[in-house]
C-alpha positions as CSV (number, residue, x, y, z in Angstrom):
1,M,0.0,0.0,0.0
2,G,2.9,2.3,0.6
3,D,3.6,2.8,-3.1
4,A,-0.1,3.5,-3.7
5,I,-0.2,6.2,-1.0
6,E,2.6,8.0,-2.7
7,Q,0.7,7.8,-6.0
8,V,-2.3,9.3,-4.2
9,K,-0.2,12.1,-2.8
10,T,1.2,13.0,-6.2
11,K,-2.1,12.8,-8.1
12,I,-4.5,14.3,-5.5
13,V,-2.3,17.0,-3.9
14,K,0.4,17.9,-6.4
15,E,-1.8,17.6,-9.6
16,L,-5.5,17.7,-8.8
17,L,-5.9,20.1,-6.0
18,S,-3.1,22.5,-6.9
19,E,-4.1,22.5,-10.6
20,L,-7.8,23.0,-9.7
21,L,-7.0,26.3,-7.8
22,L,-4.6,27.4,-10.5
23,R,-7.2,27.0,-13.2
24,Y,-10.2,28.0,-11.2
25,P,-9.3,30.3,-8.4
26,R,-12.9,31.4,-8.0
27,L,-13.6,27.9,-6.6
28,R,-11.4,28.3,-3.6
29,N,-14.3,29.2,-1.3
30,K,-17.1,27.3,-3.2
31,V,-16.0,23.6,-3.1
32,S,-16.0,21.7,0.2
33,Y,-13.8,18.7,0.9
34,N,-13.5,15.8,3.3
35,V,-11.2,12.8,3.4
36,V,-11.5,9.3,5.0
37,A,-8.5,7.1,4.9
38,Y,-9.3,3.4,5.6
39,R,-7.0,0.5,6.2
40,D,-7.9,-3.0,7.2
41,I,-9.9,-4.8,9.9
42,G,-7.9,-5.2,13.0
43,D,-5.3,-2.5,12.2
44,N,-4.4,-0.2,15.1
45,N,-5.9,2.8,13.3
46,P,-8.3,1.3,10.7
47,F,-9.9,4.7,9.9
48,E,-8.3,8.1,9.8
49,L,-10.6,11.0,9.4
50,M,-9.5,14.4,8.3
51,N,-12.1,15.9,10.6
52,S,-13.3,13.8,13.5
53,S,-16.6,15.7,13.6
54,G,-17.4,14.7,10.0
55,E,-17.6,18.3,8.9
56,F,-16.4,19.3,5.4
57,T,-13.9,22.2,4.9
58,K,-13.3,24.7,2.1
59,D,-9.7,25.1,3.2
60,I,-7.8,23.2,0.6
61,E,-4.5,23.5,2.6
62,V,-6.1,21.4,5.3
63,V,-6.8,18.7,2.8
64,K,-3.3,18.8,1.4
65,S,-1.7,18.6,4.8
66,F,-3.9,15.6,5.8
67,V,-3.2,13.6,2.6
68,L,0.5,14.3,2.7
69,G,0.6,13.1,6.3
70,L,-0.9,9.7,5.6
71,R,1.4,6.7,6.2
72,D,1.2,3.0,5.3
73,T,0.7,1.0,8.5
74,G,-0.7,-2.4,9.4
75,G,-1.9,-5.0,7.0
76,S,-1.8,-8.8,7.7
77,D,-3.3,-9.7,4.4
78,Y,-3.8,-8.0,1.0
79,P,-7.5,-7.1,0.9
80,E,-8.6,-3.9,2.6
81,D,-11.8,-2.9,4.6
82,V,-13.6,-1.4,1.6
83,A,-17.0,-2.0,3.2
84,G,-15.9,-0.3,6.4
85,G,-14.5,2.6,4.5
86,L,-17.8,3.2,2.7
87,M,-19.7,3.0,5.9
88,E,-17.5,5.7,7.5
89,I,-17.9,7.9,4.4
90,A,-21.7,7.7,4.7
91,K,-21.4,9.0,8.2
92,L,-19.8,12.3,7.1
93,K,-21.9,15.5,7.3
94,W,-22.7,15.8,3.6
95,N,-24.8,18.7,2.6
96,P,-27.9,17.1,0.9
97,R,-28.6,20.3,-1.0
98,S,-25.2,20.3,-2.7
99,T,-24.0,18.5,-5.7
100,N,-21.9,15.8,-4.1
101,I,-19.2,13.6,-5.7
102,L,-17.1,10.9,-4.1
103,F,-13.6,9.9,-5.2
104,H,-12.8,6.5,-3.8
105,V,-9.1,5.5,-4.3
106,L,-8.3,1.8,-4.1
107,D,-5.4,-0.4,-5.1
108,D,-6.5,-3.8,-3.5
109,P,-9.9,-5.5,-3.3
110,G,-12.3,-5.6,-0.4
111,H,-12.8,-8.8,1.7
112,G,-15.0,-11.6,0.7
113,K,-15.9,-13.8,-2.2
114,D,-18.1,-11.2,-3.8
115,F,-15.3,-8.7,-4.0
116,N,-12.0,-10.6,-4.2
117,D,-11.0,-13.1,-6.8
118,T,-7.2,-12.2,-6.6
119,Y,-6.1,-13.1,-3.1
120,L,-7.5,-16.3,-1.9
121,G,-7.1,-18.6,1.1
122,T,-4.9,-17.1,3.9
123,S,-4.4,-14.0,1.7
124,D,-8.0,-13.0,2.6
125,R,-8.7,-13.8,6.3
126,F,-12.4,-13.0,5.7
127,F,-13.0,-14.6,2.3
128,T,-16.0,-16.7,3.4
129,T,-16.9,-15.4,6.9
130,P,-16.9,-11.8,8.1
131,P,-15.1,-10.9,11.3
132,P,-16.8,-10.8,14.7
133,G,-19.1,-7.8,15.0
134,R,-19.3,-7.3,11.2
135,R,-21.9,-8.4,8.6
136,D,-21.6,-9.7,5.1
137,P,-19.6,-7.0,3.3
138,K,-22.2,-7.0,0.5
139,V,-24.9,-6.0,2.9
140,E,-22.7,-3.4,4.5
141,I,-21.8,-1.9,1.1
142,M,-25.4,-1.9,0.0
143,E,-26.5,0.0,3.1
144,A,-23.6,2.5,2.7
145,L,-24.4,3.1,-1.0
146,K,-28.1,3.5,-0.2
147,A,-27.3,6.2,2.4
148,L,-24.9,8.0,0.1
149,R,-27.5,8.1,-2.7
150,N,-30.6,8.9,-0.7
151,K,-29.4,10.7,2.5
152,C,-26.2,12.3,1.4
153,N,-27.2,13.1,-2.2
154,V,-24.0,11.7,-3.6
155,Q,-24.6,11.8,-7.4
156,K,-21.5,10.1,-8.6
157,I,-18.8,7.8,-7.2
158,Y,-15.5,7.7,-9.1
159,M,-13.5,4.6,-8.3
160,L,-9.9,5.7,-8.8
161,T,-8.0,2.5,-9.3
162,I,-4.3,1.9,-9.1
163,E,-2.4,-0.8,-11.0
164,R,-0.8,-3.4,-8.6
165,K,1.9,-5.9,-9.3
166,N,1.3,-5.8,-13.0
167,R,-1.9,-7.8,-12.6
168,V,-4.4,-8.0,-15.5
169,P,-7.1,-7.4,-14.6
170,W,-6.2,-5.2,-11.7
171,S,-6.6,-6.7,-8.3
172,S,-9.4,-4.3,-7.5
173,A,-11.4,-5.2,-10.7
174,K,-13.9,-7.5,-9.0
175,T,-14.5,-5.0,-6.2
176,V,-15.3,-2.2,-8.6
177,S,-17.5,-4.4,-10.7
178,A,-19.4,-5.6,-7.6
179,I,-19.9,-2.2,-6.1
180,S,-21.1,-0.9,-9.5
181,A,-23.6,-3.7,-9.7
182,I,-24.9,-3.0,-6.2
183,S,-25.3,0.6,-7.1
184,A,-27.3,-0.3,-10.2
185,Q,-29.6,-2.5,-8.1
186,L,-30.4,0.5,-5.9
187,S,-31.4,2.8,-8.8
188,S,-35.0,3.4,-9.8
189,D,-34.6,1.3,-13.0
190,G,-32.2,-1.3,-11.6
191,K,-29.7,-0.4,-14.2
192,N,-28.3,3.1,-13.6
193,S,-25.1,2.8,-11.5
194,M,-23.6,5.9,-10.0
195,V,-20.2,4.2,-10.0
196,E,-17.6,4.8,-12.7
197,E,-14.0,3.5,-12.7
198,V,-11.2,5.9,-13.6
199,S,-7.5,5.1,-13.5
200,L,-5.6,7.2,-11.0
201,G,-2.9,7.5,-13.6
202,C,-5.2,9.5,-15.9
203,D,-4.6,13.1,-16.7
204,A,-5.6,15.2,-13.7
205,S,-7.5,17.5,-16.1
206,R,-10.2,14.8,-16.4
207,L,-10.8,14.8,-12.7
208,I,-10.9,18.6,-12.6
209,R,-13.6,18.6,-15.3
210,V,-15.6,16.3,-13.1
211,I,-15.4,18.8,-10.2
212,V,-16.2,21.9,-12.2
213,G,-18.8,20.3,-14.3
């Protein structure tokens, strides 16, 4: 995960956020941000919140400082707590009257047979059974997506994927596909997913266009 974090710092801080303000300085006090960093079940610090209150901020320097301060810690297997991360994100204090977009960065799959077809056996401690106190990750993700859509008014989720270990398809491929399918099930027609996959290696201008519309 350490190499992935460095990619995130480069893309999000040095390219996306810096370029956003350079091109659109008028947005400095109009766009609000929040960040949730998630690790894995059982890690000492499984979730790291930019703001413990869940409030969003317009201060882009706060976002930069938080992201640049992230460190790679823990990890006794390859999959990450994707379901837990989405549940934490749904708890943030989103403004339901705003146009809300979620960028979800991931380099490895979530736990469980519905999300992971890359790391099997001991490489996924919770491939068949969720850990104590947790439910089926598919149920948890469905509830998180339902809250993000209906309560938080998140209109689009961009899954920013990172290539890992030269795997084809990427190790997160099944996770992205499964989350997109769950999102589609929750739509009014059962087909319209609010999830779209984008490579973190893409030109930052593409992500900027998403933000400015």
